[in-house]
N, C-alpha and C positions, 0 to 999 in steps of 0.2 A: 589378616595378613601376617607377614613375617614379624616375629617379636610380640605378637598379641598375647602369647602366654606369659609375658613378663610385665604385662600391664595390670594395674589394680582393677579388679572386676567390681561388680558382677556384670559380665558382658553377655547378657541374654535378653530376649524380648518375648513377651507373651502375646499370643494372638488367638482369637476365637476360631473354632472349627465346629461346624454343625454336621453331625452324622445321623443318618436315618437307619435304625435297626428294623429292617422290613423284610419282605419276602425275596429280596435279591439273593442270588446264590452266593455261597461263601467266597469262592474264587473271584467272582465278579465284584463282590463287595470290597474285598481286599484291594483289588486293582483300582476301584473307584476311590477308595480312601487314599491310596498312594497318589493318584492324580490330583486330588484336592490338596494334599500336602505340598505337592510340587507347585500348584498354582498359588499357594499361600506364600511361597518364597518371594514372590514379587513384592510382597508387602512386609518383608522381614524387618524393615527399619521403621515401619509405621508404629506410632504410639498406641497404647491401649485406649487412651482418651479419644484419639481419632477414630478408632474402630467403634467406640461407643457412639460417637456422634453420627457415624455413617449407618448405624443400625437403627432398627425400629424400636429399640428398648431404651427408654428414657432413663437417665440417671435420676436418683441414685440406685435404681435397680441394676444389679450386676449382669454383665453379659453372660457369665457362666458361674457355676458354683463348684465345679470340679476341675482340677489342674493336673495335666499329664506332663511330666518332665522326663524326656528321654535324653540320656547323657552317655557319652562314650568314656569308659574308664579303663584302667589297666590293672593287671595283677602283678604280683611280684615286687621285688625291691626296686626303688627308684634308681635311675642312672646316676653316674657321678655328677653330670651337669645339673640334674634335678636336685641332687643332694646339696650341691653348692649354693643353690638358690635359697636354701633354708639355714645357711650358716648364720649363727648369732640369733636365731629365732627359736624360742621354746614353745612347743604346742601344749597348751594347758587343757583345753576341752573345746568341744564344738557340738552344736546341735542344729537341726534344721527346723525352720519355722514356716508357717504358711498362713496366709490371710483368707484361705478358702476352707469351706467345710470338709472337702476331700481333696487331698493331694497325693498323687501316686508318682513316685520317681522310679524309673527303670534304668538301672545301670547295666549297660552293655559291656561286659567284661571280655569280649572277644571269643570266649569259649562257652560262656553261659551268661545268665542274667541274674541280677539281684533286684528285689523289689523292696522299696521303702514306702510305707504308707503313713500319712498323717491324717487322722480323722477324729471326730469327737469320741470320747471314751465309751459312750453308750452304744456306739456302732461297733467299735473294736477293730484295731488295725490288722490283727491277725485274720479276722473274718474277711476283710477286704482282700488281703493277699491270697487267702484261700480261694476266694471267688475268681480273682485274676488268674491264678494257676489253673483252676478248673476250666476257665474260658479259653486259655491258651492251649491247654491239652486237647480240648474238644475241637477247637478251631483247626489245629494241626491235623487231627484225625480226619476232619471233614475235608480239608484241602487235599489230603492224600487219597481218601477213599471215595468221598461223595462231594466233589467240588460244587455241584449244583444245589446242594442242600441249602435251604433258606437260612440266611444268617440269623434271623429271629428265632429259629428253632434250636439253635445250639445252646445246650444247657450250661449255665454258669454257676449253678448251685452245687456245692460239694455233696457227694453221695450221702455222707452222714447226716447233714442237715436236712436234705430232702427226705430221707427215711424217717427222721424224727417228726417232721411236719406232716408228711402224708400218711405214714403208718402208725407210729407210736402215739401221736396226739389224736389219732382217729381210731384207735383200737376200740371197737364197739362191744358192748356186753351182749350176752346171748339174747336172742329175740324173745319177747314176752309172748305167752300164748294169745293167739288172735281171738278176740271175743267181740260180741255185739253189746251195745249200750243197754238195751232192755234186759239182756241176760244178767248183767251185773246189778242193775237196779232191782230186778226181781229177787236176787239173792239178798239184798238189803231188806226188802219187804218181808222175806221169810224170817230174817233175824229180829227185826224190831218193827212189827206191823203197826203198833200204836204210837210210835215216835212221830213227832211233828216233822213233816217233810218240807212243807212250804207254807209261808204266811204272806198275807198282803193286807195291810191295815189291820182290821180286827178279825179277818177271816183266816182260816187255816185248814189244811188237809193233812191227815196222817199218811204214813207210807201206804197203809192198806187202802185208805180212801182214794189217794192219788192213783194207785195202781188199778183200783176198781173202775174209776171213771175213765182212765186212759184205755183200759181194756174194752169198755163198752164202745167208745168212739172208734177204736181200732177195728173191732168186728164190723162196725157200720161202714168204715172206709173200705174194708175188704169186699163187702157186699157191693160197693160202688165200682169194684173192679181194680182197686189199687193193688199194684204188685211191685216186686223188688225193682229199684232204680227209677220207678215213677217219682215224679215230684208232686208234692202237695204244698200249695202256697198258704201261708198263714199271715193274715193281717188283723191283728188284735191289739187292744190297749194292754198296758201292763196289768197283770192280775193272775189269779189262780188258773183261769182258763187258758192262759198262754202256756203254762207249764204242762197242763193236761194235754193240750193240742200237740205240743212238740213230742211228748212221750208217746201219744197215740199214733202219730204218723210213723214213728220208728217201730213200734210194735206191729203196725200193719205191714211193715216191710218196705215202706217208701222213704224218700228223703224229704226233709222239710225245707221250704224256701221262706225265710222270714222277710216280711214286708213291713217296715216300720211306718205306721200311719202318719208320722211327722214328715216323711220324705215328700219332696215335690211330686206333682202329678206325672211329669214326664219321666222321672226316674222310676216311679212305681209302675207306670205303663210299660217301660222297657223291660223291667225285671219280670213282670207278669208275662209279657209276650215271649221273651227269650227263654224262660224256664218251662214254658208250655206245660203247666200243671195238669194233673188228672182231676184234682179237686181243689177248690178254694175254701179255706176256713176263715170265718170272720164273725163279727157280731154287730148288733145294732148300736147306735149311739156314737159311731165314729164320724166326726165331722171333717171338713177340709178336703184335701186332695183325693182321699180314698173314695169319697162319694162320686167324684167325677170319673175316676178310673173304673170303679165298680160298675158304673152305668154302661161302660163300653164292652163288658165281658160278653162273649158270644153266648147265645141261649143254650147251646148244648153242653156247656161247661158247668158241672154242679158247683153251686155256691151254697155252703152250709152255714147257717147261723148257729153258732155254738150255744146260744141261749135257748134255741128251739128244743123241744122235748123229743124230736124224732129219733135220736140215738140213745135215749136214756133207758129204753127197755131191752137193749141188747145185752148179751151175756157179759158177766163181770170177770170171767176167768181169763187167764193168760192165753192169748191166741197161739195156735200152733206155729212153731218157728223152725220146724225141721227142714223146710225148703230155703231158709234164709242163711246168709253167710256173712262173716266179718268183713268181707271185701265188698259188700253191698254199700251203696251210697247212703250216708247218714244225713247230710245237709248240703245245700248249695247257698253259700253266702257271697253276695256281690261286693266287689271292691272296685273302686274307681281307678286306682293306680295312677300312672303318670299321664294317661291318655284322656282321662275325664269321662270315658265311656264305661259304664259299669260292666264288669265281666264276672260271670259266676264261677266260683271255685268249688269243685266237686271234692268233698272230703268223705272218706269211708269210715265205717264203724271202728275198724282196728286202728286207724290213725288216732282216734280220740282215746280209746281204752288204753292203748300202750303209753299215751302221754302221762297218765296218772301212775301207771305201774313203773315207768322209767324214772319218775321224780319222787317216788314214795320215800326213798331214803333221805331226801332233803326236807320234805314237808311233814310227813307223818299225819296226814289228814285223818280225822276220825269222827265218830258219832257225837262227840262233845263240841264239835266246831259249829259255829253259826256263820253263814255266809250272807253276803248281800248280792242280789242281782241288780247292780247299779247301772250297767250299760245297756244300750239298746240290744235287743235279741238279734238284730241284723248286723251287729258288730261281733267279730269272732271272740273277743274277750269274754262275751257272755257264755260261750261254750265252756270255758274254764270255770266260770262262776256257777253255772247250773249243774254241770256234771261233777264238779269238785264236791259239791254238797251231796247230791243224790246218789253218787256211787260209793260214798263212804258213810252213809247213815246220818249225815249232818242235817241242819235245818237251813233252808234257803229263804231269805227275807226278800221278797220282791219290793223294790223301792218305788213308791209312787213317783210319777214324773215330776210333779211340782216339788217334791222333797229332794229329788236328785238335782234340781236346778238351784237349790238353796243350800250353800255350804253349812250355814248355821243349823238348818232343819235336819240336814243329813247327819251332821255330827251328833245332834240330839238323838236321832234314830239309832246310830251306832251304840251310843251309851245305853239307851233304853232297852234295845234288843240284845245287849251283851254280845255284840258281834266279835268274833275272834279272827276271821279271815277276811281281809279287805283287799280288793283289787282296784287299782286306780291308774289313770294316766298321770304323769308328773304334774301337768298343768292343773288338773282337778285337785290333786293332793295339796298343792300350794294354797288353794283357797280353803281347804279343810284345815290346814295348819293355822291359818288366820282365824278361822271359826273357833278352833279349840282354844286359842289364846284369849278369846273374848268370853268363853264359857267357863262354867264352874264344874261341870260333870266330868267324871273319870271314865275313860274307855277301858275295854278289856281285850284290846287287839293283841293277838299272838303273832300274826304275820301281816305285813303290808307288802303286796306284790305289785310292782310297777310294770307297765307295758303300754304299747300303743304309740309311744313316741320316745325320743331320746331324753335321757335323764341327765340333768346337770347336778351333780352331788352337792354343790355349794348351796343350792336352793333348799337343802334339808337342814341347814344350820339352825333355823328357828325351831324345827321339830325337836332336835336334840336338846336345845336350850330349854324347851317346855316339858320335855319328857325325861329328865335326868333320873337315872335309876330304874327306868322303865325296861321291861324285858321284851318289848316288841322288836321283832326282827324285820328289818327292811330289806327287800330283795328286788333287784332289777333283772328283768327278763326281756331279752330281745326276741322278737318273733314276727311272723307274717302269716297271713291267712293261708297261703299256699303250702306252708309247712306245719299246719295245725297248731295255731295259737303261739306256742313258745318254741324257741330254739336253744337259748342259753340261760344260764343261772349265775347271778352275781350277788352274794350277800353284801350289804352295805353297812358300814359302821361310821362312827363320828370322824375317824381319821380320814375317810374318803372325802369328806366335805372340804378339806383344806388342801388336798393334793392337786386340784385343778385338772386341766386336760379335758379330753372329750369323754363321752358317755362310756363308762366301763360296762361291758356286757358279759364278762366272765367266761365260764366254761360251757361247752356244749352239753345238752342232755345226752346221757350215755348211749342211747340207741340211735343217735344221729351222728352224721359225719359233717365236718365243716372244713371247707377249703377256701383259702384266699388266693385267687388266681390273677395273673397279670393279663395284659392285653392279648398275649399269645396263648393264654390258657394254661400257663405254667405256674407252679406254686410260687407265691411271693415270699421272699425271705422274711425272717423275723424283723419287725420294725418297719417294714415297707408296706404301704397301702396296697390292697388288692381287692378285687370284687369278691363278695361273699357268695359262695355256693353251698347249698345245704343238701345232704343226702340222708338216706336212712328211712326208718319206719314212719316218719311223720310227713313225708312228701305226699301231697295230695294227688288225686287221679289226674287232674288237669282242669282246663277251662271248658265249661259247657258250651257247646256249639262253636268253639274257636280252635279247630285243629291246628291251624297254622301258628297261632300264638302259643298254643301248648307245645308245639315242636320247638319253637324258639326259646321258650323259658324253661321247659322241663327237658333237659338234655341228658344223653347217656353219661353214666358215671364211669369214666375210664380208669378210675382208681380202685374200683370195686371188682371183686371176683365173682359177685353174685350175678347170674344172668338177668338181664332186664333192669338192673339197678339204674336209677336216675338221680340227677342233681337238679335242684331248683336254682336258677340263676336270678339272684335277688336284685341286682342293680345297686346294692348298697356297698359302700367302701368300709373296710376295717383293716386293722393290722394286729399281728401277734405282738403281745407285750413281752413274752418270755417263752 
């Protein structure tokens, strides 16, 4: 009322307002917001405590975390009456304070507006003002030109930041030549035929011997009618024959479907039925669920015992591969995902071969490296383990199952075999750290690569305490089966163990693109969580026999200029750090 301007303030009240940024048109949304504000005036004298009690949000949780203050201000010199009110008062300084993480004050100056933002330094007040300016400009444009445009589709990210996130941070390297896995393996055979390719317990095969046996089995598989994109199921225990079988299936032109004998019968039966293999490879002596499932195989489906001599007299030379292509399917690995129903991910040869080419500048794998096949061959981490060794002339140590289940025995194997490249889930590595602490042997690890689950860097503190002065590089790699094992690369050092926070996943592999998108499919700003989408050369073909699910998760890449480019919708949340 009259004279209110002469009273000591602060004469304002704060009230909560819920807004839905949805598919409502811009003009309709503005009118709706105006109506909500008008309705709120009925409660202009209600206290915030009363509003809290009337809400479904119990204290001490705040009703809101962002504050908008719209105030009418004036420009120019104050009037004589206003000047008189300040007689005898000296203005020293003043600053605005807020109890909320984000406060935005809009000063309506009559002819234009001024924005004042208070926000945590890590977010940046100028960034928020830039977002507000972009939002206002695009809202006005929509109201003038396309008032029916969905309010949720109006871009609020400044052009410069959008270009940096979408384009500059996703500038991909030139594509690597598309190749097939046997093609690269055979090149290694030609270079070092007598080098040890794979070992299991006291047995071993050289590159030439592994190639010869795989060729014999591949010729036999072709005689059985195996052709490109056919599936060949493999259910074997860990050993040399596992690696021979995988390589033979690829040389024959088919895709391998790994069936872990340790899986429950219902899972094995589903995988076998869904993959509809042309041939099943197995061997005697496998107990448990596999015997039950094997008994249900239809009589017309060939089941080959790898220990039988039937294929040992076939030619040992490399099968003709002129009719095969890098786009042929290499394997189908089943992943349960969130539904619990196993779904087969179809991965092509070029998806795998480019993975090693694109990461070579980071790892420099070579013939001097010794790898372990620690994981089940039905888990896609094994793809990295097997082909990381065999495509670079290294030695692959197949870890016996009982050794893999004992951290102490496994650490002993690492030391005895002089392993240089170790791949582990963080939970398994924690047990290995403890085993090292109790042992006296020294390892020769050059790199430890984490994957399969989120890494908490603080759990590595004991490792650095036990390995001071050690040259081993620890690396965290985020990845998923649908994008061919790995997506990102993050070297870890001792400083990371005390920084806290969530799992650092680093930078994308250079031939992949990574986008963090909000609920409307728009790029999330730096520091704001968004769903992770992955594009580029690692994106798999899709899900076997699941066209609807493939369409849902493998979506068109609207940020790419390449025809047919796709993104995989991971369902994981992440945020840009810088």
